[in-house]
C-alpha positions as CSV (number, residue, x, y, z in Angstrom):
1,X,0.0,0.0,0.0
2,X,1.2,3.4,-0.9
3,X,3.8,2.1,-3.4
4,X,3.3,2.9,-7.0
5,X,5.1,1.2,-9.8
6,X,7.0,3.4,-12.2
7,X,4.9,4.4,-15.1
8,X,1.5,4.0,-13.4
9,X,1.3,7.8,-12.7
10,X,2.6,10.1,-15.4
11,X,4.6,13.0,-14.0
12,X,3.8,16.4,-15.5
13,X,6.6,17.6,-17.6
14,X,7.3,21.3,-18.1
15,X,7.9,22.0,-21.7
16,X,9.9,25.0,-22.7
17,X,9.3,26.5,-26.1
18,X,12.8,27.5,-27.0
19,X,11.7,29.5,-30.1
20,X,9.4,31.7,-28.0
21,X,12.0,32.1,-25.3
22,X,14.5,33.2,-27.9
23,X,12.1,35.6,-29.5
24,X,11.3,37.2,-26.2
25,X,15.0,37.6,-25.4
26,X,15.6,39.2,-28.8
27,X,12.6,41.6,-28.3
28,X,13.9,42.7,-24.9
29,X,17.4,43.2,-26.3
30,X,16.0,45.3,-29.2
31,X,14.0,47.4,-26.8
32,X,17.0,48.0,-24.6
33,X,19.1,49.0,-27.6
34,X,16.4,51.3,-28.8
35,X,16.0,53.0,-25.4
36,X,19.8,53.5,-25.3
37,X,19.7,55.1,-28.7
38,X,16.8,57.5,-27.7
39,X,18.7,58.4,-24.5
40,X,21.7,59.2,-26.7
41,X,19.6,61.4,-28.9
42,X,18.2,63.2,-25.8
43,X,21.8,63.9,-24.6
44,X,22.8,65.1,-28.1
45,X,19.9,67.6,-28.1
46,X,20.7,68.8,-24.6
47,X,24.3,69.3,-25.6
48,X,23.2,71.1,-28.8
49,X,21.1,73.5,-26.6
50,X,23.9,74.1,-24.2
51,X,26.4,74.7,-27.0
52,X,24.3,77.3,-28.8
53,X,24.2,80.8,-27.3
54,X,20.8,81.4,-29.1
55,X,19.2,78.2,-27.9
56,X,20.7,78.2,-24.4
57,X,18.4,81.1,-23.3
58,X,15.4,78.9,-24.1
59,X,16.7,76.0,-22.1
60,X,13.9,76.2,-19.6
61,X,11.3,76.0,-22.3
62,X,12.7,72.7,-23.7
63,X,11.6,69.6,-21.8
64,X,13.0,66.2,-22.7
65,X,12.1,62.9,-21.2
66,X,11.8,59.2,-22.1
67,X,8.2,57.9,-21.9
68,X,6.6,54.5,-22.7
69,X,6.1,55.8,-26.3
70,X,9.7,57.0,-26.9
71,X,11.6,60.3,-26.5
72,X,9.3,63.2,-25.8
73,X,10.5,66.7,-26.7
74,X,8.2,69.5,-25.4
75,X,8.6,73.2,-26.2
76,X,6.5,75.2,-23.8
77,X,5.4,78.8,-23.6
78,X,6.7,81.2,-20.9
79,X,4.7,84.2,-19.8
80,X,7.1,86.7,-21.5
81,X,8.3,84.4,-24.2
82,X,5.6,82.7,-26.3
83,X,6.3,80.4,-29.2
84,X,3.6,81.8,-31.4
85,X,1.9,85.1,-32.0
86,X,-1.2,85.5,-29.8
87,X,-4.1,83.3,-31.1
88,X,-2.1,82.5,-34.2
89,X,-0.1,79.7,-35.7
90,X,2.7,82.2,-36.8
91,X,5.9,81.1,-35.2
92,X,8.3,83.5,-33.4
93,X,11.8,83.6,-35.1
94,X,13.4,81.9,-32.1
95,X,10.8,79.1,-32.1
96,X,11.7,78.5,-35.8
97,X,15.4,78.2,-34.9
98,X,14.6,75.7,-32.1
99,X,12.5,73.5,-34.3
100,X,15.0,73.6,-37.2
101,X,17.8,72.5,-34.9
102,X,15.6,69.7,-33.5
103,X,14.6,68.6,-37.0
104,X,18.3,68.3,-37.9
105,X,19.0,66.2,-34.9
106,X,16.1,63.9,-35.5
107,X,17.5,62.7,-38.8
108,X,20.2,60.9,-36.9
109,X,17.8,58.2,-35.9
110,X,15.4,56.1,-38.1
111,X,12.5,56.4,-35.7
112,X,9.2,58.0,-36.9
113,X,7.7,61.0,-35.0
114,X,4.4,62.5,-34.0
115,X,3.8,66.2,-33.5
116,X,0.9,67.5,-31.3
117,X,-0.2,71.0,-30.5
118,X,-1.6,72.0,-27.1
119,X,-3.3,75.2,-25.9
120,X,-4.3,76.5,-22.5
121,X,-8.0,76.5,-21.5
122,X,-8.7,80.1,-22.5
123,X,-11.5,80.2,-25.0
124,X,-12.0,82.2,-28.1
125,X,-14.8,84.8,-28.0
126,X,-16.6,83.1,-30.8
127,X,-17.0,80.0,-28.7
128,X,-16.3,76.3,-29.7
129,X,-18.7,76.5,-32.7
130,X,-16.4,78.9,-34.5
131,X,-12.6,78.8,-34.8
132,X,-11.5,77.3,-31.5
133,X,-8.5,75.9,-29.6
134,X,-8.9,72.7,-31.7
135,X,-8.1,74.5,-34.9
136,X,-5.4,76.6,-33.3
137,X,-3.6,73.6,-31.8
138,X,-3.8,71.7,-35.0
139,X,-2.5,74.6,-37.1
140,X,0.4,75.2,-34.6
141,X,1.3,71.5,-34.8
142,X,1.4,71.6,-38.6
143,X,3.4,74.9,-38.5
144,X,5.9,73.1,-36.2
145,X,6.1,70.1,-38.6
146,X,7.0,72.4,-41.5
147,X,9.8,74.0,-39.5
148,X,11.2,70.6,-38.5
149,X,11.3,69.7,-42.3
150,X,12.9,73.1,-43.1
151,X,15.6,72.2,-40.6
152,X,16.4,69.0,-42.6
153,X,14.1,66.4,-41.1
154,X,12.8,63.9,-43.7
155,X,9.0,64.6,-44.1
156,X,8.4,60.8,-44.3
157,X,9.4,60.5,-40.7
158,X,6.2,62.2,-39.6
159,X,3.6,59.6,-38.7
160,X,0.9,61.8,-37.1
161,X,0.1,65.5,-36.6
162,X,-2.7,66.3,-34.2
163,X,-4.2,69.3,-32.3
164,X,-5.3,68.4,-28.8
165,X,-6.7,71.7,-27.7
166,X,-6.5,71.9,-23.9
167,X,-7.5,68.2,-23.3
168,X,-4.0,67.2,-22.0
169,X,-2.9,70.0,-19.7
170,X,0.7,70.2,-18.5
171,X,-0.4,72.1,-15.4
172,X,-3.7,70.5,-14.4
173,X,-4.0,72.8,-11.4
174,X,-3.9,75.9,-13.5
175,X,-5.6,75.5,-16.9
176,X,-4.6,79.0,-17.9
177,X,-0.9,78.6,-17.1
178,X,1.3,79.5,-20.2
179,X,3.2,76.2,-20.0
180,X,0.0,74.5,-21.1
181,X,0.6,76.1,-24.5
182,X,3.2,73.8,-26.0
183,X,4.3,71.6,-28.9
184,X,5.1,68.0,-28.2
185,X,7.3,66.0,-30.5
186,X,7.6,62.2,-29.7
187,X,10.3,60.2,-31.3
188,X,8.5,56.9,-31.3
189,X,9.9,53.6,-30.3
190,X,9.1,50.6,-32.6
191,X,6.3,49.2,-30.3
192,X,4.4,52.5,-30.4
193,X,5.0,53.0,-34.1
194,X,3.6,49.5,-34.9
195,X,0.6,50.2,-32.7
196,X,-0.2,53.4,-34.7
197,X,0.3,51.6,-38.0
198,X,-1.9,48.7,-37.1
199,X,-4.8,50.7,-35.7
200,X,-6.9,50.0,-38.8
201,X,-6.5,46.2,-38.6
202,X,-9.1,44.0,-37.0
């Protein structure tokens, strides 16, 4: 009693799919290499800003960080130094210079980019039924895209240009804060790029 002959009970065997394990390893390795490349680009842009007397004075308006989507470059307004003419998509001369330098730097990587425009929550007198922050943020995003291309960035790198109005505030506690008016450029990692490209698939 209690003894079992070998073979009467089959022991559960763990099977390891070597192909899947190898693919997962390669995927993680690729993601780490890509993150390192984007970090290198971030440092290059920071050095470019530090090394340029013109750009250095706008250092506080340039925010760079690595997100789950890739490298995010944000150019924000300051109270006395806006990027655009008031209620307009006309870029200030120094904003053009910043965008052109960034466009030149972005060509050093093969990653695609998205450009989004953001406004503060101040409304136009005509209300949302007329020309609104939606149109303004989209126009500013496209104006920024054009300057990136003027700076030397390949136009085919652009995957998406959107105007987000005041839906994604930088300062949620103060919807009217000038920093909410900004342009966000994201140098996409491959995972996010694929997600965008496959949106239409079922």
